[in-house]
mmCIF file of the N, C-alpha and C atoms, coordinates in Angstrom:
data_MODEL
# 
_entry.id   MODEL 
# 
loop_
_atom_site.group_PDB 
_atom_site.id 
_atom_site.type_symbol 
_atom_site.label_atom_id 
_atom_site.label_alt_id 
_atom_site.label_comp_id 
_atom_site.label_asym_id 
_atom_site.label_entity_id 
_atom_site.label_seq_id 
_atom_site.pdbx_PDB_ins_code 
_atom_site.Cartn_x 
_atom_site.Cartn_y 
_atom_site.Cartn_z 
_atom_site.occupancy 
_atom_site.B_iso_or_equiv 
_atom_site.pdbx_formal_charge 
_atom_site.auth_seq_id 
_atom_site.auth_comp_id 
_atom_site.auth_asym_id 
_atom_site.auth_atom_id 
_atom_site.pdbx_PDB_model_num 
ATOM 1   N N  . MET A 1 1  ? 128.967 285.544 240.848 1.00 0.00 ? 1  MET A N  1 
ATOM 2   C CA . MET A 1 1  ? 129.795 286.113 239.807 1.00 0.00 ? 1  MET A CA 1 
ATOM 3   C C  . MET A 1 1  ? 128.888 286.615 238.691 1.00 0.00 ? 1  MET A C  1 
ATOM 4   N N  . THR A 1 2  ? 129.098 287.840 238.269 1.00 0.00 ? 2  THR A N  1 
ATOM 5   C CA . THR A 1 2  ? 128.271 288.404 237.206 1.00 0.00 ? 2  THR A CA 1 
ATOM 6   C C  . THR A 1 2  ? 128.689 287.831 235.864 1.00 0.00 ? 2  THR A C  1 
ATOM 7   N N  . ASP A 1 3  ? 127.821 288.008 234.879 1.00 0.00 ? 3  ASP A N  1 
ATOM 8   C CA . ASP A 1 3  ? 128.113 287.525 233.536 1.00 0.00 ? 3  ASP A CA 1 
ATOM 9   C C  . ASP A 1 3  ? 129.390 288.161 232.995 1.00 0.00 ? 3  ASP A C  1 
ATOM 10  N N  . LEU A 1 4  ? 129.583 289.444 233.253 1.00 0.00 ? 4  LEU A N  1 
ATOM 11  C CA . LEU A 1 4  ? 130.779 290.140 232.789 1.00 0.00 ? 4  LEU A CA 1 
ATOM 12  C C  . LEU A 1 4  ? 132.030 289.573 233.451 1.00 0.00 ? 4  LEU A C  1 
ATOM 13  N N  . ALA A 1 5  ? 131.955 289.317 234.744 1.00 0.00 ? 5  ALA A N  1 
ATOM 14  C CA . ALA A 1 5  ? 133.100 288.748 235.453 1.00 0.00 ? 5  ALA A CA 1 
ATOM 15  C C  . ALA A 1 5  ? 133.421 287.355 234.923 1.00 0.00 ? 5  ALA A C  1 
ATOM 16  N N  . LEU A 1 6  ? 132.399 286.564 234.648 1.00 0.00 ? 6  LEU A N  1 
ATOM 17  C CA . LEU A 1 6  ? 132.612 285.229 234.105 1.00 0.00 ? 6  LEU A CA 1 
ATOM 18  C C  . LEU A 1 6  ? 133.267 285.315 232.730 1.00 0.00 ? 6  LEU A C  1 
ATOM 19  N N  . ARG A 1 7  ? 132.774 286.217 231.883 1.00 0.00 ? 7  ARG A N  1 
ATOM 20  C CA . ARG A 1 7  ? 133.376 286.375 230.544 1.00 0.00 ? 7  ARG A CA 1 
ATOM 21  C C  . ARG A 1 7  ? 134.840 286.770 230.631 1.00 0.00 ? 7  ARG A C  1 
ATOM 22  N N  . GLU A 1 8  ? 135.162 287.666 231.560 1.00 0.00 ? 8  GLU A N  1 
ATOM 23  C CA . GLU A 1 8  ? 136.553 288.098 231.711 1.00 0.00 ? 8  GLU A CA 1 
ATOM 24  C C  . GLU A 1 8  ? 137.423 286.945 232.195 1.00 0.00 ? 8  GLU A C  1 
ATOM 25  N N  . LYS A 1 9  ? 136.943 286.184 233.159 1.00 0.00 ? 9  LYS A N  1 
ATOM 26  C CA . LYS A 1 9  ? 137.707 285.032 233.657 1.00 0.00 ? 9  LYS A CA 1 
ATOM 27  C C  . LYS A 1 9  ? 137.925 284.005 232.555 1.00 0.00 ? 9  LYS A C  1 
ATOM 28  N N  . LEU A 1 10 ? 136.867 283.701 231.792 1.00 0.00 ? 10 LEU A N  1 
ATOM 29  C CA . LEU A 1 10 ? 137.017 282.748 230.689 1.00 0.00 ? 10 LEU A CA 1 
ATOM 30  C C  . LEU A 1 10 ? 137.952 283.292 229.619 1.00 0.00 ? 10 LEU A C  1 
ATOM 31  N N  . GLY A 1 11 ? 137.875 284.598 229.359 1.00 0.00 ? 11 GLY A N  1 
ATOM 32  C CA . GLY A 1 11 ? 138.786 285.211 228.390 1.00 0.00 ? 11 GLY A CA 1 
ATOM 33  C C  . GLY A 1 11 ? 140.226 285.079 228.830 1.00 0.00 ? 11 GLY A C  1 
ATOM 34  N N  . GLN A 1 12 ? 140.512 285.303 230.105 1.00 0.00 ? 12 GLN A N  1 
ATOM 35  C CA . GLN A 1 12 ? 141.866 285.139 230.626 1.00 0.00 ? 12 GLN A CA 1 
ATOM 36  C C  . GLN A 1 12 ? 142.316 283.695 230.495 1.00 0.00 ? 12 GLN A C  1 
ATOM 37  N N  . PHE A 1 13 ? 141.414 282.780 230.803 1.00 0.00 ? 13 PHE A N  1 
ATOM 38  C CA . PHE A 1 13 ? 141.721 281.359 230.706 1.00 0.00 ? 13 PHE A CA 1 
ATOM 39  C C  . PHE A 1 13 ? 142.065 280.973 229.264 1.00 0.00 ? 13 PHE A C  1 
ATOM 40  N N  . LEU A 1 14 ? 141.231 281.410 228.327 1.00 0.00 ? 14 LEU A N  1 
ATOM 41  C CA . LEU A 1 14 ? 141.419 281.038 226.926 1.00 0.00 ? 14 LEU A CA 1 
ATOM 42  C C  . LEU A 1 14 ? 142.639 281.711 226.307 1.00 0.00 ? 14 LEU A C  1 
ATOM 43  N N  . ARG A 1 15 ? 142.969 282.912 226.763 1.00 0.00 ? 15 ARG A N  1 
ATOM 44  C CA . ARG A 1 15 ? 144.154 283.608 226.239 1.00 0.00 ? 15 ARG A CA 1 
ATOM 45  C C  . ARG A 1 15 ? 145.447 283.124 226.889 1.00 0.00 ? 15 ARG A C  1 
ATOM 46  N N  . GLY A 1 16 ? 145.328 282.343 227.936 1.00 0.00 ? 16 GLY A N  1 
ATOM 47  C CA . GLY A 1 16 ? 146.515 281.873 228.639 1.00 0.00 ? 16 GLY A CA 1 
ATOM 48  C C  . GLY A 1 16 ? 147.025 282.867 229.654 1.00 0.00 ? 16 GLY A C  1 
ATOM 49  N N  . ASN A 1 17 ? 146.236 283.873 230.016 1.00 0.00 ? 17 ASN A N  1 
ATOM 50  C CA . ASN A 1 17 ? 146.641 284.895 230.980 1.00 0.00 ? 17 ASN A CA 1 
ATOM 51  C C  . ASN A 1 17 ? 146.176 284.573 232.394 1.00 0.00 ? 17 ASN A C  1 
ATOM 52  N N  . TRP A 1 18 ? 145.754 283.366 232.629 1.00 0.00 ? 18 TRP A N  1 
ATOM 53  C CA . TRP A 1 18 ? 145.257 282.968 233.940 1.00 0.00 ? 18 TRP A CA 1 
ATOM 54  C C  . TRP A 1 18 ? 146.455 282.576 234.789 1.00 0.00 ? 18 TRP A C  1 
ATOM 55  N N  . PRO A 1 19 ? 146.698 283.275 235.896 1.00 0.00 ? 19 PRO A N  1 
ATOM 56  C CA . PRO A 1 19 ? 147.855 282.931 236.725 1.00 0.00 ? 19 PRO A CA 1 
ATOM 57  C C  . PRO A 1 19 ? 147.651 281.602 237.448 1.00 0.00 ? 19 PRO A C  1 
ATOM 58  N N  . GLY A 1 20 ? 148.713 280.839 237.580 1.00 0.00 ? 20 GLY A N  1 
ATOM 59  C CA . GLY A 1 20 ? 148.642 279.571 238.301 1.00 0.00 ? 20 GLY A CA 1 
ATOM 60  C C  . GLY A 1 20 ? 148.089 278.443 237.451 1.00 0.00 ? 20 GLY A C  1 
ATOM 61  N N  . GLY A 1 21 ? 147.676 277.375 238.118 1.00 0.00 ? 21 GLY A N  1 
ATOM 62  C CA . GLY A 1 21 ? 147.143 276.212 237.426 1.00 0.00 ? 21 GLY A CA 1 
ATOM 63  C C  . GLY A 1 21 ? 145.814 276.505 236.762 1.00 0.00 ? 21 GLY A C  1 
ATOM 64  N N  . LYS A 1 22 ? 145.496 275.712 235.739 1.00 0.00 ? 22 LYS A N  1 
ATOM 65  C CA . LYS A 1 22 ? 144.243 275.908 235.006 1.00 0.00 ? 22 LYS A CA 1 
ATOM 66  C C  . LYS A 1 22 ? 143.318 274.743 235.293 1.00 0.00 ? 22 LYS A C  1 
ATOM 67  N N  . ARG A 1 23 ? 142.222 275.063 235.944 1.00 0.00 ? 23 ARG A N  1 
ATOM 68  C CA . ARG A 1 23 ? 141.228 274.048 236.264 1.00 0.00 ? 23 ARG A CA 1 
ATOM 69  C C  . ARG A 1 23 ? 139.875 274.734 236.398 1.00 0.00 ? 23 ARG A C  1 
ATOM 70  N N  . ILE A 1 24 ? 138.929 274.228 235.656 1.00 0.00 ? 24 ILE A N  1 
ATOM 71  C CA . ILE A 1 24 ? 137.547 274.701 235.766 1.00 0.00 ? 24 ILE A CA 1 
ATOM 72  C C  . ILE A 1 24 ? 136.711 273.471 236.053 1.00 0.00 ? 24 ILE A C  1 
ATOM 73  N N  . GLN A 1 25 ? 135.857 273.557 237.048 1.00 0.00 ? 25 GLN A N  1 
ATOM 74  C CA . GLN A 1 25 ? 135.033 272.406 237.405 1.00 0.00 ? 25 GLN A CA 1 
ATOM 75  C C  . GLN A 1 25 ? 133.588 272.820 237.614 1.00 0.00 ? 25 GLN A C  1 
ATOM 76  N N  . GLY A 1 26 ? 132.716 271.833 237.599 1.00 0.00 ? 26 GLY A N  1 
ATOM 77  C CA . GLY A 1 26 ? 131.305 272.088 237.860 1.00 0.00 ? 26 GLY A CA 1 
ATOM 78  C C  . GLY A 1 26 ? 130.486 272.410 236.626 1.00 0.00 ? 26 GLY A C  1 
ATOM 79  N N  . ILE A 1 27 ? 131.094 272.379 235.466 1.00 0.00 ? 27 ILE A N  1 
ATOM 80  C CA . ILE A 1 27 ? 130.362 272.657 234.228 1.00 0.00 ? 27 ILE A CA 1 
ATOM 81  C C  . ILE A 1 27 ? 129.774 271.341 233.735 1.00 0.00 ? 27 ILE A C  1 
ATOM 82  N N  . GLN A 1 28 ? 128.523 271.354 233.333 1.00 0.00 ? 28 GLN A N  1 
ATOM 83  C CA . GLN A 1 28 ? 127.822 270.119 233.021 1.00 0.00 ? 28 GLN A CA 1 
ATOM 84  C C  . GLN A 1 28 ? 127.385 270.052 231.567 1.00 0.00 ? 28 GLN A C  1 
ATOM 85  N N  . CYS A 1 29 ? 127.175 268.845 231.119 1.00 0.00 ? 29 CYS A N  1 
ATOM 86  C CA . CYS A 1 29 ? 126.571 268.495 229.827 1.00 0.00 ? 29 CYS A CA 1 
ATOM 87  C C  . CYS A 1 29 ? 127.236 269.212 228.652 1.00 0.00 ? 29 CYS A C  1 
ATOM 88  N N  . GLY A 1 30 ? 126.424 269.781 227.784 1.00 0.00 ? 30 GLY A N  1 
ATOM 89  C CA . GLY A 1 30 ? 126.930 270.416 226.567 1.00 0.00 ? 30 GLY A CA 1 
ATOM 90  C C  . GLY A 1 30 ? 127.813 271.622 226.831 1.00 0.00 ? 30 GLY A C  1 
ATOM 91  N N  . ALA A 1 31 ? 127.620 272.282 227.970 1.00 0.00 ? 31 ALA A N  1 
ATOM 92  C CA . ALA A 1 31 ? 128.460 273.445 228.293 1.00 0.00 ? 31 ALA A CA 1 
ATOM 93  C C  . ALA A 1 31 ? 129.907 273.031 228.460 1.00 0.00 ? 31 ALA A C  1 
ATOM 94  N N  . ARG A 1 32 ? 130.136 271.840 228.993 1.00 0.00 ? 32 ARG A N  1 
ATOM 95  C CA . ARG A 1 32 ? 131.501 271.331 229.150 1.00 0.00 ? 32 ARG A CA 1 
ATOM 96  C C  . ARG A 1 32 ? 132.162 271.172 227.773 1.00 0.00 ? 32 ARG A C  1 
ATOM 97  N N  . ALA A 1 33 ? 131.457 270.570 226.853 1.00 0.00 ? 33 ALA A N  1 
ATOM 98  C CA . ALA A 1 33 ? 132.004 270.380 225.508 1.00 0.00 ? 33 ALA A CA 1 
ATOM 99  C C  . ALA A 1 33 ? 132.223 271.722 224.814 1.00 0.00 ? 33 ALA A C  1 
ATOM 100 N N  . PHE A 1 34 ? 131.305 272.658 225.012 1.00 0.00 ? 34 PHE A N  1 
ATOM 101 C CA . PHE A 1 34 ? 131.450 273.980 224.404 1.00 0.00 ? 34 PHE A CA 1 
ATOM 102 C C  . PHE A 1 34 ? 132.705 274.675 224.922 1.00 0.00 ? 34 PHE A C  1 
ATOM 103 N N  . LEU A 1 35 ? 132.926 274.659 226.229 1.00 0.00 ? 35 LEU A N  1 
ATOM 104 C CA . LEU A 1 35 ? 134.105 275.293 226.810 1.00 0.00 ? 35 LEU A CA 1 
ATOM 105 C C  . LEU A 1 35 ? 135.385 274.592 226.357 1.00 0.00 ? 35 LEU A C  1 
ATOM 106 N N  . LEU A 1 36 ? 135.361 273.273 226.284 1.00 0.00 ? 36 LEU A N  1 
ATOM 107 C CA . LEU A 1 36 ? 136.532 272.544 225.802 1.00 0.00 ? 36 LEU A CA 1 
ATOM 108 C C  . LEU A 1 36 ? 136.830 272.873 224.335 1.00 0.00 ? 36 LEU A C  1 
ATOM 109 N N  . ALA A 1 37 ? 135.788 273.016 223.526 1.00 0.00 ? 37 ALA A N  1 
ATOM 110 C CA . ALA A 1 37 ? 135.981 273.376 222.120 1.00 0.00 ? 37 ALA A CA 1 
ATOM 111 C C  . ALA A 1 37 ? 136.590 274.773 222.000 1.00 0.00 ? 37 ALA A C  1 
ATOM 112 N N  . LEU A 1 38 ? 136.129 275.724 222.813 1.00 0.00 ? 38 LEU A N  1 
ATOM 113 C CA . LEU A 1 38 ? 136.716 277.067 222.812 1.00 0.00 ? 38 LEU A CA 1 
ATOM 114 C C  . LEU A 1 38 ? 138.180 277.021 223.241 1.00 0.00 ? 38 LEU A C  1 
ATOM 115 N N  . THR A 1 39 ? 138.458 276.240 224.269 1.00 0.00 ? 39 THR A N  1 
ATOM 116 C CA . THR A 1 39 ? 139.821 276.117 224.774 1.00 0.00 ? 39 THR A CA 1 
ATOM 117 C C  . THR A 1 39 ? 140.735 275.493 223.727 1.00 0.00 ? 39 THR A C  1 
ATOM 118 N N  . ALA A 1 40 ? 140.264 274.455 223.061 1.00 0.00 ? 40 ALA A N  1 
ATOM 119 C CA . ALA A 1 40 ? 141.061 273.799 222.026 1.00 0.00 ? 40 ALA A CA 1 
ATOM 120 C C  . ALA A 1 40 ? 141.354 274.748 220.866 1.00 0.00 ? 40 ALA A C  1 
ATOM 121 N N  . ALA A 1 41 ? 140.357 275.537 220.483 1.00 0.00 ? 41 ALA A N  1 
ATOM 122 C CA . ALA A 1 41 ? 140.557 276.491 219.385 1.00 0.00 ? 41 ALA A CA 1 
ATOM 123 C C  . ALA A 1 41 ? 141.565 277.561 219.770 1.00 0.00 ? 41 ALA A C  1 
ATOM 124 N N  . ALA A 1 42 ? 141.526 278.011 221.023 1.00 0.00 ? 42 ALA A N  1 
ATOM 125 C CA . ALA A 1 42 ? 142.459 279.044 221.479 1.00 0.00 ? 42 ALA A CA 1 
ATOM 126 C C  . ALA A 1 42 ? 143.862 278.489 221.652 1.00 0.00 ? 42 ALA A C  1 
ATOM 127 N N  . ALA A 1 43 ? 143.974 277.258 222.152 1.00 0.00 ? 43 ALA A N  1 
ATOM 128 C CA . ALA A 1 43 ? 145.284 276.666 222.433 1.00 0.00 ? 43 ALA A CA 1 
ATOM 129 C C  . ALA A 1 43 ? 145.987 276.215 221.156 1.00 0.00 ? 43 ALA A C  1 
ATOM 130 N N  . GLN A 1 44 ? 145.242 275.721 220.199 1.00 0.00 ? 44 GLN A N  1 
ATOM 131 C CA . GLN A 1 44 ? 145.776 275.199 218.937 1.00 0.00 ? 44 GLN A CA 1 
ATOM 132 C C  . GLN A 1 44 ? 146.922 274.217 219.177 1.00 0.00 ? 44 GLN A C  1 
ATOM 133 N N  . ARG A 1 45 ? 146.703 273.314 220.120 1.00 0.00 ? 45 ARG A N  1 
ATOM 134 C CA . ARG A 1 45 ? 147.654 272.239 220.409 1.00 0.00 ? 45 ARG A CA 1 
ATOM 135 C C  . ARG A 1 45 ? 146.884 271.093 221.045 1.00 0.00 ? 45 ARG A C  1 
ATOM 136 N N  . PRO A 1 46 ? 147.475 269.920 221.100 1.00 0.00 ? 46 PRO A N  1 
ATOM 137 C CA . PRO A 1 46 ? 146.763 268.785 221.698 1.00 0.00 ? 46 PRO A CA 1 
ATOM 138 C C  . PRO A 1 46 ? 146.420 269.032 223.165 1.00 0.00 ? 46 PRO A C  1 
ATOM 139 N N  . MET A 1 47 ? 145.301 268.462 223.582 1.00 0.00 ? 47 MET A N  1 
ATOM 140 C CA . MET A 1 47 ? 144.851 268.581 224.966 1.00 0.00 ? 47 MET A CA 1 
ATOM 141 C C  . MET A 1 47 ? 144.523 267.192 225.486 1.00 0.00 ? 47 MET A C  1 
ATOM 142 N N  . LEU A 1 48 ? 144.704 267.003 226.770 1.00 0.00 ? 48 LEU A N  1 
ATOM 143 C CA . LEU A 1 48 ? 144.295 265.776 227.434 1.00 0.00 ? 48 LEU A CA 1 
ATOM 144 C C  . LEU A 1 48 ? 143.092 266.102 228.306 1.00 0.00 ? 48 LEU A C  1 
ATOM 145 N N  . VAL A 1 49 ? 142.005 265.385 228.084 1.00 0.00 ? 49 VAL A N  1 
ATOM 146 C CA . VAL A 1 49 ? 140.792 265.563 228.872 1.00 0.00 ? 49 VAL A CA 1 
ATOM 147 C C  . VAL A 1 49 ? 140.492 264.231 229.536 1.00 0.00 ? 49 VAL A C  1 
ATOM 148 N N  . ILE A 1 50 ? 140.301 264.251 230.840 1.00 0.00 ? 50 ILE A N  1 
ATOM 149 C CA . ILE A 1 50 ? 140.044 263.034 231.596 1.00 0.00 ? 50 ILE A CA 1 
ATOM 150 C C  . ILE A 1 50 ? 138.606 263.070 232.098 1.00 0.00 ? 50 ILE A C  1 
ATOM 151 N N  . ALA A 1 51 ? 137.879 262.011 231.811 1.00 0.00 ? 51 ALA A N  1 
ATOM 152 C CA . ALA A 1 51 ? 136.494 261.876 232.270 1.00 0.00 ? 51 ALA A CA 1 
ATOM 153 C C  . ALA A 1 51 ? 136.454 260.833 233.389 1.00 0.00 ? 51 ALA A C  1 
ATOM 154 N N  . PRO A 1 52 ? 135.506 260.962 234.299 1.00 0.00 ? 52 PRO A N  1 
ATOM 155 C CA . PRO A 1 52 ? 135.458 260.041 235.435 1.00 0.00 ? 52 PRO A CA 1 
ATOM 156 C C  . PRO A 1 52 ? 135.027 258.608 235.097 1.00 0.00 ? 52 PRO A C  1 
ATOM 157 N N  . SER A 1 53 ? 134.414 258.406 233.948 1.00 0.00 ? 53 SER A N  1 
ATOM 158 C CA . SER A 1 53 ? 133.992 257.054 233.570 1.00 0.00 ? 53 SER A CA 1 
ATOM 159 C C  . SER A 1 53 ? 133.978 256.927 232.052 1.00 0.00 ? 53 SER A C  1 
ATOM 160 N N  . ALA A 1 54 ? 133.935 255.685 231.598 1.00 0.00 ? 54 ALA A N  1 
ATOM 161 C CA . ALA A 1 54 ? 133.885 255.442 230.159 1.00 0.00 ? 54 ALA A CA 1 
ATOM 162 C C  . ALA A 1 54 ? 132.599 255.999 229.555 1.00 0.00 ? 54 ALA A C  1 
ATOM 163 N N  . ASN A 1 55 ? 131.484 255.850 230.259 1.00 0.00 ? 55 ASN A N  1 
ATOM 164 C CA . ASN A 1 55 ? 130.200 256.377 229.758 1.00 0.00 ? 55 ASN A CA 1 
ATOM 165 C C  . ASN A 1 55 ? 130.252 257.893 229.612 1.00 0.00 ? 55 ASN A C  1 
ATOM 166 N N  . GLN A 1 56 ? 130.797 258.576 230.605 1.00 0.00 ? 56 GLN A N  1 
ATOM 167 C CA . GLN A 1 56 ? 130.895 260.032 230.525 1.00 0.00 ? 56 GLN A CA 1 
ATOM 168 C C  . GLN A 1 56 ? 131.877 260.457 229.444 1.00 0.00 ? 56 GLN A C  1 
ATOM 169 N N  . ALA A 1 57 ? 132.933 259.695 229.235 1.00 0.00 ? 57 ALA A N  1 
ATOM 170 C CA . ALA A 1 57 ? 133.885 260.002 228.166 1.00 0.00 ? 57 ALA A CA 1 
ATOM 171 C C  . ALA A 1 57 ? 133.216 259.881 226.801 1.00 0.00 ? 57 ALA A C  1 
ATOM 172 N N  . GLU A 1 58 ? 132.391 258.863 226.626 1.00 0.00 ? 58 GLU A N  1 
ATOM 173 C CA . GLU A 1 58 ? 131.685 258.689 225.361 1.00 0.00 ? 58 GLU A CA 1 
ATOM 174 C C  . GLU A 1 58 ? 130.694 259.823 225.116 1.00 0.00 ? 58 GLU A C  1 
ATOM 175 N N  . ARG A 1 59 ? 129.977 260.234 226.157 1.00 0.00 ? 59 ARG A N  1 
ATOM 176 C CA . ARG A 1 59 ? 129.042 261.359 226.006 1.00 0.00 ? 59 ARG A CA 1 
ATOM 177 C C  . ARG A 1 59 ? 129.778 262.652 225.678 1.00 0.00 ? 59 ARG A C  1 
ATOM 178 N N  . LEU A 1 60 ? 130.905 262.878 226.343 1.00 0.00 ? 60 LEU A N  1 
ATOM 179 C CA . LEU A 1 60 ? 131.692 264.074 226.066 1.00 0.00 ? 60 LEU A CA 1 
ATOM 180 C C  . LEU A 1 60 ? 132.218 264.038 224.633 1.00 0.00 ? 60 LEU A C  1 
ATOM 181 N N  . PHE A 1 61 ? 132.673 262.876 224.179 1.00 0.00 ? 61 PHE A N  1 
ATOM 182 C CA . PHE A 1 61 ? 133.141 262.722 222.804 1.00 0.00 ? 61 PHE A CA 1 
ATOM 183 C C  . PHE A 1 61 ? 132.035 263.087 221.817 1.00 0.00 ? 61 PHE A C  1 
ATOM 184 N N  . ASP A 1 62 ? 130.836 262.584 222.060 1.00 0.00 ? 62 ASP A N  1 
ATOM 185 C CA . ASP A 1 62 ? 129.703 262.895 221.182 1.00 0.00 ? 62 ASP A CA 1 
ATOM 186 C C  . ASP A 1 62 ? 129.374 264.387 221.205 1.00 0.00 ? 62 ASP A C  1 
ATOM 187 N N  . ASP A 1 63 ? 129.384 264.984 222.401 1.00 0.00 ? 63 ASP A N  1 
ATOM 188 C CA . ASP A 1 63 ? 129.094 266.420 222.518 1.00 0.00 ? 63 ASP A CA 1 
ATOM 189 C C  . ASP A 1 63 ? 130.164 267.258 221.817 1.00 0.00 ? 63 ASP A C  1 
ATOM 190 N N  . LEU A 1 64 ? 131.417 266.861 221.940 1.00 0.00 ? 64 LEU A N  1 
ATOM 191 C CA . LEU A 1 64 ? 132.500 267.608 221.276 1.00 0.00 ? 64 LEU A CA 1 
ATOM 192 C C  . LEU A 1 64 ? 132.337 267.556 219.756 1.00 0.00 ? 64 LEU A C  1 
ATOM 193 N N  . GLY A 1 65 ? 131.804 266.459 219.241 1.00 0.00 ? 65 GLY A N  1 
ATOM 194 C CA . GLY A 1 65 ? 131.574 266.353 217.804 1.00 0.00 ? 65 GLY A CA 1 
ATOM 195 C C  . GLY A 1 65 ? 130.633 267.422 217.277 1.00 0.00 ? 65 GLY A C  1 
ATOM 196 N N  . VAL A 1 66 ? 129.717 267.869 218.116 1.00 0.00 ? 66 VAL A N  1 
ATOM 197 C CA . VAL A 1 66 ? 128.785 268.931 217.718 1.00 0.00 ? 66 VAL A CA 1 
ATOM 198 C C  . VAL A 1 66 ? 129.551 270.227 217.461 1.00 0.00 ? 66 VAL A C  1 
ATOM 199 N N  . PHE A 1 67 ? 130.521 270.536 218.328 1.00 0.00 ? 67 PHE A N  1 
ATOM 200 C CA . PHE A 1 67 ? 131.245 271.808 218.236 1.00 0.00 ? 67 PHE A CA 1 
ATOM 201 C C  . PHE A 1 67 ? 132.488 271.736 217.374 1.00 0.00 ? 67 PHE A C  1 
ATOM 202 N N  . LEU A 1 68 ? 133.146 270.581 217.314 1.00 0.00 ? 68 LEU A N  1 
ATOM 203 C CA . LEU A 1 68 ? 134.407 270.469 216.579 1.00 0.00 ? 68 LEU A CA 1 
ATOM 204 C C  . LEU A 1 68 ? 134.269 269.714 215.262 1.00 0.00 ? 68 LEU A C  1 
ATOM 205 N N  . GLY A 1 69 ? 133.151 269.057 215.050 1.00 0.00 ? 69 GLY A N  1 
ATOM 206 C CA . GLY A 1 69 ? 132.990 268.225 213.871 1.00 0.00 ? 69 GLY A CA 1 
ATOM 207 C C  . GLY A 1 69 ? 133.687 266.907 214.098 1.00 0.00 ? 69 GLY A C  1 
ATOM 208 N N  . GLU A 1 70 ? 133.522 266.022 213.134 1.00 0.00 ? 70 GLU A N  1 
ATOM 209 C CA . GLU A 1 70 ? 134.145 264.708 213.283 1.00 0.00 ? 70 GLU A CA 1 
ATOM 210 C C  . GLU A 1 70 ? 135.602 264.822 212.991 1.00 0.00 ? 70 GLU A C  1 
# 
């Protein structure tokens, strides 16, 4: 997938124009928190994020603090 195609797909996702269910997987580390922060800003409503373990949830929480503040 080219960078332009990825940007368009993410734009559709963030605007809510993505047909069907919304699921993005395979994004790691800080990129996950960055994408979640963009999604939260676009959605402007509460979100539920599920992490596979307590340790990963804590790391994601810390990473989200970088993009969303405390």
